[in-house]
N, CA and C atoms as a LAMMPS dump frame, in Angstrom:
ITEM: TIMESTEP
0
ITEM: NUMBER OF ATOMS
606
ITEM: BOX BOUNDS ff ff ff
-5.0000000000000000e+02 5.0000000000000000e+02
-5.0000000000000000e+02 5.0000000000000000e+02
-5.0000000000000000e+02 5.0000000000000000e+02
ITEM: ATOMS id mol type element x y z
1 1 1 N -262.513 -453.439 -87.821
2 1 2 C -262.635 -453.569 -86.383
3 1 3 C -261.284 -453.477 -85.697
4 2 1 N -260.24 -453.039 -86.401
5 2 2 C -258.921 -452.982 -85.816
6 2 3 C -258.936 -452.052 -84.611
7 3 1 N -258.292 -452.475 -83.535
8 3 2 C -258.229 -451.673 -82.324
9 3 3 C -259.376 -451.917 -81.379
10 4 1 N -260.399 -452.626 -81.815
11 4 2 C -261.536 -452.923 -80.95
12 4 3 C -261.618 -454.408 -80.683
13 5 1 N -261.944 -454.747 -79.465
14 5 2 C -262.1 -456.155 -79.118
15 5 3 C -263.394 -456.687 -79.723
16 6 1 N -263.372 -457.908 -80.256
17 6 2 C -264.594 -458.482 -80.849
18 6 3 C -265.665 -458.725 -79.793
19 7 1 N -266.896 -458.513 -80.195
20 7 2 C -268.064 -458.83 -79.379
21 7 3 C -268.968 -459.701 -80.247
22 8 1 N -269.006 -460.987 -79.939
23 8 2 C -269.663 -461.963 -80.796
24 8 3 C -270.835 -462.599 -80.076
25 9 1 N -271.991 -462.626 -80.732
26 9 2 C -273.171 -463.305 -80.212
27 9 3 C -273.426 -464.55 -81.054
28 10 1 N -273.421 -465.702 -80.405
29 10 2 C -273.695 -466.962 -81.088
30 10 3 C -275.178 -467.277 -80.944
31 11 1 N -275.906 -467.117 -82.016
32 11 2 C -277.363 -467.255 -81.981
33 11 3 C -277.79 -468.598 -82.544
34 12 1 N -278.753 -469.224 -81.875
35 12 2 C -279.276 -470.475 -82.38
36 12 3 C -280.432 -470.964 -81.533
37 13 1 N -281.175 -471.869 -82.081
38 13 2 C -282.336 -472.401 -81.373
39 13 3 C -281.882 -473.331 -80.25
40 14 1 N -282.759 -473.634 -79.291
41 14 2 C -282.387 -474.558 -78.21
42 14 3 C -281.961 -475.918 -78.757
43 15 1 N -280.891 -476.447 -78.185
44 15 2 C -280.423 -477.768 -78.571
45 15 3 C -279.536 -477.815 -79.789
46 16 1 N -279.246 -476.661 -80.403
47 16 2 C -278.438 -476.663 -81.623
48 16 3 C -276.959 -476.877 -81.331
49 17 1 N -276.54 -476.636 -80.069
50 17 2 C -275.137 -476.875 -79.728
51 17 3 C -274.349 -475.641 -79.339
52 18 1 N -275.024 -474.571 -78.93
53 18 2 C -274.311 -473.34 -78.577
54 18 3 C -273.368 -473.552 -77.397
55 19 1 N -273.849 -474.243 -76.359
56 19 2 C -272.996 -474.474 -75.187
57 19 3 C -271.807 -475.353 -75.55
58 20 1 N -272.013 -476.344 -76.386
59 20 2 C -270.904 -477.193 -76.829
60 20 3 C -269.863 -476.375 -77.582
61 21 1 N -270.309 -475.457 -78.425
62 21 2 C -269.377 -474.578 -79.139
63 21 3 C -268.569 -473.752 -78.141
64 22 1 N -269.239 -473.187 -77.128
65 22 2 C -268.545 -472.386 -76.123
66 22 3 C -267.505 -473.23 -75.389
67 23 1 N -267.886 -474.419 -74.954
68 23 2 C -266.954 -475.273 -74.202
69 23 3 C -265.759 -475.671 -75.057
70 24 1 N -265.989 -475.969 -76.31
71 24 2 C -264.873 -476.314 -77.191
72 24 3 C -264.007 -475.097 -77.492
73 25 1 N -264.621 -473.924 -77.535
74 25 2 C -263.844 -472.705 -77.751
75 25 3 C -262.896 -472.463 -76.578
76 26 1 N -263.348 -472.751 -75.363
77 26 2 C -262.469 -472.637 -74.19
78 26 3 C -261.204 -473.452 -74.413
79 27 1 N -261.37 -474.703 -74.838
80 27 2 C -260.218 -475.577 -75.052
81 27 3 C -259.324 -475.058 -76.178
82 28 1 N -259.938 -474.574 -77.251
83 28 2 C -259.159 -474.055 -78.38
84 28 3 C -258.307 -472.858 -77.954
85 29 1 N -258.885 -471.942 -77.205
86 29 2 C -258.155 -470.738 -76.802
87 29 3 C -257.061 -471.065 -75.794
88 30 1 N -257.361 -471.947 -74.866
89 30 2 C -256.351 -472.317 -73.875
90 30 3 C -255.157 -473.001 -74.534
91 31 1 N -255.432 -473.757 -75.574
92 31 2 C -254.356 -474.479 -76.253
93 31 3 C -253.326 -473.524 -76.829
94 32 1 N -253.764 -472.311 -77.187
95 32 2 C -252.83 -471.336 -77.76
96 32 3 C -252.49 -470.225 -76.766
97 33 1 N -252.834 -470.431 -75.492
98 33 2 C -252.392 -469.523 -74.447
99 33 3 C -253.226 -468.272 -74.252
100 34 1 N -254.455 -468.258 -74.778
101 34 2 C -255.322 -467.098 -74.579
102 34 3 C -256.116 -467.278 -73.283
103 35 1 N -256.051 -466.328 -72.338
104 35 2 C -256.832 -466.459 -71.104
105 35 3 C -258.328 -466.436 -71.395
106 36 1 N -259.083 -467.265 -70.694
107 36 2 C -260.531 -467.303 -70.851
108 36 3 C -261.184 -467.351 -69.477
109 37 1 N -262.389 -466.828 -69.404
110 37 2 C -263.169 -466.888 -68.179
111 37 3 C -264.623 -466.623 -68.495
112 38 1 N -265.459 -466.754 -67.479
113 38 2 C -266.884 -466.554 -67.67
114 38 3 C -267.664 -467.725 -67.103
115 39 1 N -268.829 -467.996 -67.675
116 39 2 C -269.649 -469.083 -67.166
117 39 3 C -270.436 -469.752 -68.284
118 40 1 N -270.848 -470.975 -68.013
119 40 2 C -271.707 -471.714 -68.934
120 40 3 C -272.926 -472.213 -68.17
121 41 1 N -273.931 -472.622 -68.914
122 41 2 C -275.157 -473.169 -68.332
123 41 3 C -275.416 -474.534 -68.95
124 42 1 N -275.696 -475.517 -68.109
125 42 2 C -275.954 -476.866 -68.611
126 42 3 C -277.262 -477.403 -68.032
127 43 1 N -277.797 -478.407 -68.704
128 43 2 C -279.02 -479.053 -68.24
129 43 3 C -278.743 -479.922 -67.02
130 44 1 N -279.719 -479.997 -66.126
131 44 2 C -279.715 -480.985 -65.055
132 44 3 C -280.723 -482.061 -65.433
133 45 1 N -280.261 -483.301 -65.556
134 45 2 C -281.139 -484.407 -65.933
135 45 3 C -281.272 -485.376 -64.766
136 46 1 N -282.484 -485.803 -64.554
137 46 2 C -282.788 -486.784 -63.52
138 46 3 C -283.563 -487.922 -64.171
139 47 1 N -282.986 -489.126 -64.084
140 47 2 C -283.573 -490.311 -64.73
141 47 3 C -283.858 -490.053 -66.212
142 48 1 N -282.916 -489.371 -66.846
143 48 2 C -283.004 -489.128 -68.277
144 48 3 C -283.888 -487.975 -68.694
145 49 1 N -284.522 -487.31 -67.734
146 49 2 C -285.426 -486.207 -68.049
147 49 3 C -284.805 -484.885 -67.611
148 50 1 N -284.925 -483.869 -68.443
149 50 2 C -284.424 -482.546 -68.075
150 50 3 C -285.306 -481.945 -66.993
151 51 1 N -284.683 -481.634 -65.858
152 51 2 C -285.427 -481.133 -64.707
153 51 3 C -285.005 -479.732 -64.285
154 52 1 N -283.874 -479.272 -64.763
155 52 2 C -283.422 -477.956 -64.346
156 52 3 C -282.179 -477.539 -65.102
157 53 1 N -281.562 -476.449 -64.605
158 53 2 C -280.369 -475.9 -65.242
159 53 3 C -279.372 -475.485 -64.174
160 54 1 N -278.09 -475.708 -64.483
161 54 2 C -276.996 -475.383 -63.584
162 54 3 C -276.085 -474.377 -64.268
163 55 1 N -275.756 -473.289 -63.566
164 55 2 C -274.762 -472.333 -64.048
165 55 3 C -273.443 -472.646 -63.375
166 56 1 N -272.369 -472.645 -64.141
167 56 2 C -271.063 -472.943 -63.573
168 56 3 C -270.001 -472.026 -64.166
169 57 1 N -269.221 -471.446 -63.257
170 57 2 C -268.088 -470.649 -63.697
171 57 3 C -267.056 -471.57 -64.325
172 58 1 N -266.391 -471.093 -65.365
173 58 2 C -265.32 -471.872 -65.969
174 58 3 C -264.217 -472.06 -64.925
175 59 1 N -263.953 -473.304 -64.564
176 59 2 C -262.981 -473.649 -63.52
177 59 3 C -263.365 -473.062 -62.163
178 60 1 N -264.659 -472.946 -61.905
179 60 2 C -265.084 -472.349 -60.648
180 60 3 C -266.331 -473.006 -60.093
181 61 1 N -267.007 -472.308 -59.185
182 61 2 C -268.189 -472.882 -58.536
183 61 3 C -269.374 -473.006 -59.484
184 62 1 N -270.381 -473.734 -59.028
185 62 2 C -271.596 -473.916 -59.799
186 62 3 C -272.792 -473.854 -58.864
187 63 1 N -273.974 -473.63 -59.451
188 63 2 C -275.198 -473.567 -58.647
189 63 3 C -276.388 -473.928 -59.524
190 64 1 N -277.354 -474.579 -58.924
191 64 2 C -278.627 -474.848 -59.591
192 64 3 C -279.406 -473.541 -59.666
193 65 1 N -279.803 -473.153 -60.88
194 65 2 C -280.466 -471.857 -61.036
195 65 3 C -281.93 -471.977 -61.441
196 66 1 N -282.367 -473.171 -61.833
197 66 2 C -283.778 -473.347 -62.222
198 66 3 C -284.148 -474.815 -62.083
199 67 1 N -285.418 -475.048 -61.695
200 67 2 C -285.863 -476.437 -61.534
201 67 3 C -287.373 -476.496 -61.71
202 68 1 N -287.832 -477.63 -62.216
203 68 2 C -289.265 -477.797 -62.46
204 68 3 C -290.058 -477.927 -61.162
205 69 1 N -289.428 -478.343 -60.083
206 69 2 C -290.132 -478.558 -58.82
207 69 3 C -290.257 -477.3 -57.973
208 70 1 N -289.558 -476.257 -58.352
209 70 2 C -289.627 -475.026 -57.559
210 70 3 C -290.927 -474.291 -57.855
211 71 1 N -291.403 -473.56 -56.87
212 71 2 C -292.658 -472.809 -57.043
213 71 3 C -292.469 -471.315 -56.834
214 72 1 N -291.256 -470.891 -56.524
215 72 2 C -290.986 -469.467 -56.341
216 72 3 C -289.938 -469.015 -57.345
217 73 1 N -289.865 -467.709 -57.541
218 73 2 C -288.944 -467.145 -58.517
219 73 3 C -289.624 -466.949 -59.86
220 74 1 N -289.012 -466.165 -60.749
221 74 2 C -289.596 -465.937 -62.077
222 74 3 C -289.823 -467.25 -62.818
223 75 1 N -290.973 -467.359 -63.484
224 75 2 C -291.313 -468.566 -64.231
225 75 3 C -290.866 -468.423 -65.682
226 76 1 N -290.117 -469.411 -66.135
227 76 2 C -289.695 -469.488 -67.536
228 76 3 C -290.084 -470.875 -68.03
229 77 1 N -291.086 -470.924 -68.904
230 77 2 C -291.647 -472.202 -69.336
231 77 3 C -292.096 -472.975 -68.097
232 78 1 N -291.651 -474.203 -67.895
233 78 2 C -292.097 -474.976 -66.737
234 78 3 C -291.119 -474.895 -65.566
235 79 1 N -290.151 -474.002 -65.659
236 79 2 C -289.14 -473.851 -64.621
237 79 3 C -289.357 -472.558 -63.834
238 80 1 N -288.922 -472.57 -62.578
239 80 2 C -288.797 -471.335 -61.812
240 80 3 C -287.313 -471.069 -61.585
241 81 1 N -286.944 -469.799 -61.623
242 81 2 C -285.542 -469.395 -61.621
243 81 3 C -285.161 -468.823 -60.263
244 82 1 N -284.024 -469.269 -59.746
245 82 2 C -283.419 -468.706 -58.538
246 82 3 C -282.459 -467.615 -58.992
247 83 1 N -282.942 -466.381 -59.014
248 83 2 C -282.156 -465.267 -59.537
249 83 3 C -280.903 -465.039 -58.697
250 84 1 N -281.023 -465.172 -57.382
251 84 2 C -279.859 -464.959 -56.519
252 84 3 C -278.764 -465.986 -56.81
253 85 1 N -279.138 -467.223 -57.053
254 85 2 C -278.14 -468.25 -57.375
255 85 3 C -277.437 -467.933 -58.694
256 86 1 N -278.21 -467.498 -59.68
257 86 2 C -277.612 -467.102 -60.954
258 86 3 C -276.61 -465.981 -60.75
259 87 1 N -277.013 -464.953 -60.022
260 87 2 C -276.126 -463.809 -59.808
261 87 3 C -274.889 -464.191 -59.01
262 88 1 N -275.042 -465.14 -58.098
263 88 2 C -273.914 -465.578 -57.279
264 88 3 C -272.827 -466.242 -58.121
265 89 1 N -273.214 -466.862 -59.229
266 89 2 C -272.236 -467.498 -60.117
267 89 3 C -271.81 -466.549 -61.235
268 90 1 N -272.774 -465.987 -61.956
269 90 2 C -272.471 -465.264 -63.189
270 90 3 C -271.732 -463.951 -62.951
271 91 1 N -272.168 -463.172 -61.977
272 91 2 C -271.576 -461.843 -61.807
273 91 3 C -270.118 -461.904 -61.385
274 92 1 N -269.751 -462.679 -60.348
275 92 2 C -268.322 -462.778 -60.023
276 92 3 C -267.498 -463.403 -61.152
277 93 1 N -268.091 -464.37 -61.862
278 93 2 C -267.359 -465.004 -62.963
279 93 3 C -267.011 -463.982 -64.038
280 94 1 N -267.943 -463.112 -64.367
281 94 2 C -267.689 -462.093 -65.383
282 94 3 C -266.66 -461.078 -64.894
283 95 1 N -266.739 -460.703 -63.611
284 95 2 C -265.756 -459.75 -63.073
285 95 3 C -264.355 -460.349 -63.072
286 96 1 N -264.247 -461.6 -62.638
287 96 2 C -262.924 -462.238 -62.614
288 96 3 C -262.367 -462.393 -64.023
289 97 1 N -263.228 -462.75 -64.974
290 97 2 C -262.773 -462.912 -66.355
291 97 3 C -262.266 -461.59 -66.915
292 98 1 N -262.944 -460.513 -66.585
293 98 2 C -262.511 -459.212 -67.092
294 98 3 C -261.163 -458.814 -66.497
295 99 1 N -260.974 -459.062 -65.225
296 99 2 C -259.685 -458.738 -64.59
297 99 3 C -258.557 -459.578 -65.186
298 100 1 N -258.868 -460.825 -65.535
299 100 2 C -257.853 -461.736 -66.062
300 100 3 C -257.425 -461.322 -67.461
301 101 1 N -258.303 -460.7 -68.208
302 101 2 C -257.996 -460.36 -69.59
303 101 3 C -258.294 -461.527 -70.517
304 102 1 N -258.07 -461.338 -71.793
305 102 2 C -258.367 -462.398 -72.755
306 102 3 C -259.797 -462.336 -73.228
307 103 1 N -260.469 -463.484 -73.221
308 103 2 C -261.818 -463.59 -73.774
309 103 3 C -262.8 -463.922 -72.66
310 104 1 N -263.914 -463.192 -72.627
311 104 2 C -264.969 -463.408 -71.638
312 104 3 C -266.099 -464.167 -72.327
313 105 1 N -266.478 -465.305 -71.748
314 105 2 C -267.494 -466.169 -72.335
315 105 3 C -268.75 -466.161 -71.475
316 106 1 N -269.893 -465.978 -72.114
317 106 2 C -271.181 -465.913 -71.424
318 106 3 C -272.136 -466.886 -72.106
319 107 1 N -272.58 -467.871 -71.334
320 107 2 C -273.5 -468.88 -71.881
321 107 3 C -274.642 -469.095 -70.876
322 108 1 N -275.749 -468.484 -70.955
323 108 2 C -276.088 -467.783 -72.167
324 108 3 C -276.886 -466.528 -71.856
325 109 1 N -277.258 -465.806 -72.922
326 109 2 C -278.208 -464.708 -72.796
327 109 3 C -279.579 -465.258 -73.189
328 110 1 N -280.238 -465.874 -72.217
329 110 2 C -281.544 -466.476 -72.446
330 110 3 C -282.555 -465.946 -71.452
331 111 1 N -283.783 -466.446 -71.529
332 111 2 C -284.847 -465.898 -70.688
333 111 3 C -284.571 -466.081 -69.204
334 112 1 N -283.933 -467.176 -68.811
335 112 2 C -283.647 -467.383 -67.391
336 112 3 C -282.655 -466.349 -66.882
337 113 1 N -281.571 -466.153 -67.63
338 113 2 C -280.555 -465.189 -67.213
339 113 3 C -281.083 -463.761 -67.274
340 114 1 N -281.923 -463.48 -68.252
341 114 2 C -282.451 -462.124 -68.413
342 114 3 C -283.482 -461.778 -67.348
343 115 1 N -283.871 -462.744 -66.517
344 115 2 C -284.752 -462.449 -65.38
345 115 3 C -284.026 -461.653 -64.302
346 116 1 N -282.705 -461.587 -64.386
347 116 2 C -281.91 -460.837 -63.418
348 116 3 C -281.566 -459.461 -63.964
349 117 1 N -282.082 -458.419 -63.341
350 117 2 C -281.74 -457.055 -63.758
351 117 3 C -280.262 -456.772 -63.552
352 118 1 N -279.695 -457.311 -62.47
353 118 2 C -278.27 -457.076 -62.197
354 118 3 C -277.407 -457.72 -63.276
355 119 1 N -277.803 -458.9 -63.728
356 119 2 C -277.061 -459.566 -64.803
357 119 3 C -277.147 -458.766 -66.091
358 120 1 N -278.33 -458.3 -66.427
359 120 2 C -278.496 -457.505 -67.649
360 120 3 C -277.622 -456.256 -67.576
361 121 1 N -277.619 -455.561 -66.441
362 121 2 C -276.793 -454.359 -66.307
363 121 3 C -275.312 -454.691 -66.457
364 122 1 N -274.883 -455.806 -65.895
365 122 2 C -273.476 -456.19 -65.98
366 122 3 C -273.075 -456.505 -67.42
367 123 1 N -273.948 -457.188 -68.157
368 123 2 C -273.658 -457.505 -69.555
369 123 3 C -273.568 -456.224 -70.386
370 124 1 N -274.506 -455.308 -70.188
371 124 2 C -274.495 -454.061 -70.948
372 124 3 C -273.233 -453.255 -70.648
373 125 1 N -272.852 -453.202 -69.379
374 125 2 C -271.64 -452.467 -69.008
375 125 3 C -270.405 -453.121 -69.62
376 126 1 N -270.373 -454.432 -69.627
377 126 2 C -269.236 -455.139 -70.199
378 126 3 C -269.111 -454.87 -71.688
379 127 1 N -270.231 -454.886 -72.395
380 127 2 C -270.202 -454.655 -73.835
381 127 3 C -269.849 -453.21 -74.178
382 128 1 N -270.024 -452.301 -73.234
383 128 2 C -269.649 -450.912 -73.47
384 128 3 C -268.152 -450.676 -73.303
385 129 1 N -267.432 -451.693 -72.775
386 129 2 C -265.992 -451.566 -72.622
387 129 3 C -265.278 -452.355 -73.723
388 130 1 N -264.001 -452.099 -73.864
389 130 2 C -263.238 -452.712 -74.947
390 130 3 C -262.708 -454.073 -74.503
391 131 1 N -263.623 -455.02 -74.381
392 131 2 C -263.296 -456.379 -73.978
393 131 3 C -263.748 -457.364 -75.049
394 132 1 N -262.987 -458.434 -75.205
395 132 2 C -263.386 -459.494 -76.133
396 132 3 C -264.438 -460.365 -75.448
397 133 1 N -265.624 -460.416 -76.041
398 133 2 C -266.754 -461.14 -75.444
399 133 3 C -267.348 -462.086 -76.479
400 134 1 N -267.59 -463.318 -76.051
401 134 2 C -268.357 -464.277 -76.856
402 134 3 C -269.512 -464.754 -75.988
403 135 1 N -270.728 -464.521 -76.453
404 135 2 C -271.913 -464.903 -75.678
405 135 3 C -272.874 -465.678 -76.565
406 136 1 N -273.421 -466.753 -76.027
407 136 2 C -274.509 -467.431 -76.731
408 136 3 C -275.811 -466.703 -76.418
409 137 1 N -276.719 -466.71 -77.386
410 137 2 C -277.96 -465.95 -77.234
411 137 3 C -279.101 -466.728 -77.871
412 138 1 N -280.258 -466.651 -77.215
413 138 2 C -281.415 -467.354 -77.777
414 138 3 C -281.876 -466.667 -79.056
415 139 1 N -282.615 -467.414 -79.865
416 139 2 C -283.075 -466.876 -81.144
417 139 3 C -284.437 -466.208 -81.037
418 140 1 N -285.137 -466.403 -79.912
419 140 2 C -286.458 -465.795 -79.767
420 140 3 C -286.321 -464.298 -79.544
421 141 1 N -287.404 -463.577 -79.766
422 141 2 C -287.392 -462.123 -79.592
423 141 3 C -287.506 -461.761 -78.113
424 142 1 N -286.679 -460.816 -77.688
425 142 2 C -286.706 -460.286 -76.331
426 142 3 C -286.132 -458.875 -76.412
427 143 1 N -286.707 -457.903 -75.708
428 143 2 C -286.227 -456.522 -75.84
429 143 3 C -284.733 -456.364 -75.596
430 144 1 N -284.184 -457.066 -74.604
431 144 2 C -282.757 -456.905 -74.289
432 144 3 C -281.891 -457.494 -75.401
433 145 1 N -282.14 -458.742 -75.75
434 145 2 C -281.281 -459.37 -76.754
435 145 3 C -281.54 -458.818 -78.161
436 146 1 N -282.757 -458.382 -78.437
437 146 2 C -283.012 -457.733 -79.728
438 146 3 C -282.144 -456.486 -79.858
439 147 1 N -282.044 -455.705 -78.774
440 147 2 C -281.224 -454.494 -78.797
441 147 3 C -279.745 -454.837 -78.934
442 148 1 N -279.291 -455.886 -78.258
443 148 2 C -277.889 -456.285 -78.364
444 148 3 C -277.548 -456.69 -79.793
445 149 1 N -278.448 -457.407 -80.439
446 149 2 C -278.183 -457.865 -81.809
447 149 3 C -278.125 -456.701 -82.798
448 150 1 N -278.729 -455.575 -82.427
449 150 2 C -278.704 -454.413 -83.318
450 150 3 C -277.503 -453.505 -83.077
451 151 1 N -276.74 -453.757 -82.033
452 151 2 C -275.596 -452.886 -81.744
453 151 3 C -274.593 -452.897 -82.889
454 152 1 N -274.031 -451.72 -83.162
455 152 2 C -273.09 -451.602 -84.271
456 152 3 C -271.765 -452.299 -83.991
457 153 1 N -271.448 -452.493 -82.718
458 153 2 C -270.161 -453.097 -82.373
459 153 3 C -270.27 -454.59 -82.109
460 154 1 N -271.417 -455.179 -82.417
461 154 2 C -271.658 -456.602 -82.153
462 154 3 C -271.823 -457.351 -83.463
463 155 1 N -271.231 -458.532 -83.547
464 155 2 C -271.468 -459.433 -84.672
465 155 3 C -272.312 -460.604 -84.202
466 156 1 N -273.339 -460.92 -84.942
467 156 2 C -274.198 -462.068 -84.654
468 156 3 C -273.808 -463.203 -85.589
469 157 1 N -273.472 -464.342 -84.995
470 157 2 C -273.055 -465.508 -85.763
471 157 3 C -274.08 -466.613 -85.553
472 158 1 N -274.659 -467.085 -86.629
473 158 2 C -275.652 -468.148 -86.551
474 158 3 C -274.97 -469.497 -86.307
475 159 1 N -275.467 -470.234 -85.326
476 159 2 C -274.989 -471.584 -85.07
477 159 3 C -275.962 -472.568 -85.708
478 160 1 N -275.447 -473.448 -86.539
479 160 2 C -276.295 -474.406 -87.246
480 160 3 C -275.658 -475.793 -87.184
481 161 1 N -276.416 -476.779 -87.579
482 161 2 C -275.859 -478.133 -87.64
483 161 3 C -274.708 -478.204 -88.638
484 162 1 N -274.761 -477.363 -89.646
485 162 2 C -273.731 -477.398 -90.675
486 162 3 C -272.417 -476.765 -90.266
487 163 1 N -272.435 -475.836 -89.301
488 163 2 C -271.185 -475.146 -88.965
489 163 3 C -270.703 -475.377 -87.542
490 164 1 N -271.507 -476.031 -86.683
491 164 2 C -271.178 -476.065 -85.265
492 164 3 C -269.907 -476.843 -84.955
493 165 1 N -269.556 -477.831 -85.775
494 165 2 C -268.35 -478.609 -85.503
495 165 3 C -267.085 -477.8 -85.782
496 166 1 N -267.113 -476.997 -86.842
497 166 2 C -265.948 -476.204 -87.215
498 166 3 C -265.906 -474.843 -86.525
499 167 1 N -267.007 -474.439 -85.922
500 167 2 C -267.119 -473.087 -85.395
501 167 3 C -266.098 -472.771 -84.297
502 168 1 N -265.842 -473.656 -83.324
503 168 2 C -264.869 -473.298 -82.288
504 168 3 C -263.501 -472.925 -82.848
505 169 1 N -262.996 -473.689 -83.801
506 169 2 C -261.704 -473.382 -84.396
507 169 3 C -261.721 -472.079 -85.163
508 170 1 N -262.805 -471.826 -85.871
509 170 2 C -262.901 -470.58 -86.641
510 170 3 C -263.02 -469.368 -85.728
511 171 1 N -263.776 -469.522 -84.647
512 171 2 C -263.885 -468.42 -83.684
513 171 3 C -262.548 -468.161 -83.009
514 172 1 N -261.821 -469.218 -82.676
515 172 2 C -260.508 -469.06 -82.068
516 172 3 C -259.579 -468.277 -82.985
517 173 1 N -259.583 -468.622 -84.255
518 173 2 C -258.743 -467.904 -85.22
519 173 3 C -259.157 -466.445 -85.333
520 174 1 N -260.467 -466.205 -85.368
521 174 2 C -260.975 -464.837 -85.456
522 174 3 C -260.554 -464.008 -84.249
523 175 1 N -260.683 -464.592 -83.057
524 175 2 C -260.332 -463.868 -81.837
525 175 3 C -258.836 -463.614 -81.757
526 176 1 N -258.035 -464.613 -82.088
527 176 2 C -256.589 -464.426 -82.045
528 176 3 C -256.143 -463.418 -83.086
529 177 1 N -256.777 -463.444 -84.252
530 177 2 C -256.427 -462.486 -85.293
531 177 3 C -256.749 -461.052 -84.915
532 178 1 N -257.708 -460.881 -84.005
533 178 2 C -258.081 -459.536 -83.557
534 178 3 C -257.155 -459.032 -82.459
535 179 1 N -256.304 -459.925 -81.927
536 179 2 C -255.425 -459.533 -80.825
537 179 3 C -255.988 -459.84 -79.464
538 180 1 N -257.119 -460.54 -79.38
539 180 2 C -257.679 -460.901 -78.079
540 180 3 C -256.668 -461.744 -77.315
541 181 1 N -256.48 -461.397 -76.052
542 181 2 C -255.518 -462.108 -75.231
543 181 3 C -254.22 -461.379 -75.036
544 182 1 N -253.993 -460.292 -75.793
545 182 2 C -252.811 -459.486 -75.553
546 182 3 C -252.933 -458.797 -74.201
547 183 1 N -251.814 -458.566 -73.524
548 183 2 C -251.88 -457.965 -72.182
549 183 3 C -252.552 -456.614 -72.14
550 184 1 N -252.457 -455.841 -73.226
551 184 2 C -253.025 -454.489 -73.182
552 184 3 C -254.43 -454.433 -73.743
553 185 1 N -255.003 -455.581 -74.094
554 185 2 C -256.351 -455.597 -74.666
555 185 3 C -257.357 -455.076 -73.645
556 186 1 N -258.142 -454.083 -74.059
557 186 2 C -259.199 -453.576 -73.196
558 186 3 C -258.816 -452.356 -72.403
559 187 1 N -257.54 -451.97 -72.419
560 187 2 C -257.166 -450.804 -71.625
561 187 3 C -257.5 -449.503 -72.322
562 188 1 N -257.602 -449.583 -73.641
563 188 2 C -257.93 -448.372 -74.383
564 188 3 C -259.382 -448.46 -74.823
565 189 1 N -260.19 -447.538 -74.397
566 189 2 C -261.601 -447.535 -74.773
567 189 3 C -261.742 -446.97 -76.193
568 190 1 N -262.573 -447.591 -76.958
569 190 2 C -262.782 -447.177 -78.341
570 190 3 C -264.227 -446.773 -78.547
571 191 1 N -264.458 -445.972 -79.589
572 191 2 C -265.831 -445.621 -79.939
573 191 3 C -266.452 -446.773 -80.697
574 192 1 N -267.778 -446.748 -80.819
575 192 2 C -268.51 -447.775 -81.539
576 192 3 C -268.933 -447.267 -82.916
577 193 1 N -268.031 -446.563 -83.567
578 193 2 C -268.421 -445.888 -84.792
579 193 3 C -268.604 -446.854 -85.956
580 194 1 N -267.798 -447.898 -86.036
581 194 2 C -267.855 -448.8 -87.182
582 194 3 C -268.856 -449.908 -86.947
583 195 1 N -269.656 -450.234 -87.939
584 195 2 C -270.645 -451.286 -87.795
585 195 3 C -270.006 -452.665 -87.82
586 196 1 N -270.696 -453.601 -87.191
587 196 2 C -270.206 -454.977 -87.182
588 196 3 C -271.196 -455.866 -87.93
589 197 1 N -272.463 -455.906 -87.444
590 197 2 C -273.489 -456.596 -88.19
591 197 3 C -273.547 -458.08 -87.933
592 198 1 N -273.983 -458.815 -88.932
593 198 2 C -274.257 -460.249 -88.806
594 198 3 C -273.276 -460.999 -89.69
595 199 1 N -272.624 -461.988 -89.095
596 199 2 C -271.629 -462.78 -89.828
597 199 3 C -272.189 -464.183 -90.049
598 200 1 N -272.053 -464.658 -91.276
599 200 2 C -272.429 -466.029 -91.59
600 200 3 C -271.158 -466.843 -91.738
601 201 1 N -270.968 -467.843 -90.865
602 201 2 C -269.817 -468.729 -90.983
603 201 3 C -270.342 -470.085 -91.445
604 202 1 N -270.008 -470.481 -92.665
605 202 2 C -270.6 -471.705 -93.219
606 202 3 C -270.096 -472.941 -92.477
């Protein structure tokens, strides 16, 4: 993969700790001076019960993107999604992260986010460029994420209870070893000729 920026998908079931891995990876990369940007998604809890989801740009604005009490917008399980709110946070966050250079973090590629056609187009365009990307992805089958997992330039990394504590440090080392964060990273477009596949990190 020399000369190409890593594109890593962190796959795991709900609640396994994908968002925690992403947040800890932010801290690991910043500690060694690698620029990071993008967005994460967290639960909104009311009186101890999960009631919705909030998208927040890393060091930026946030917005409620789904709630059980809403009755409009695409339905995902018992939630309805505010697609405009998602796009208002995620799309500018991804653009700013790309301009900044370094590593672009996307949390996550799940059914709520995939309800936005504009978000899907932005992710596909980003992955077609030579940028270092780490994205969490749901484990269920979906046409968009199934296709992403099959891309030759993408590595799928399983997140498990056994590896999630060590994963941020290992991902940081992998990204730094690839040259992610160098000033010229991403300026040279590369072909996707070499396969990447699925990586198991114990």
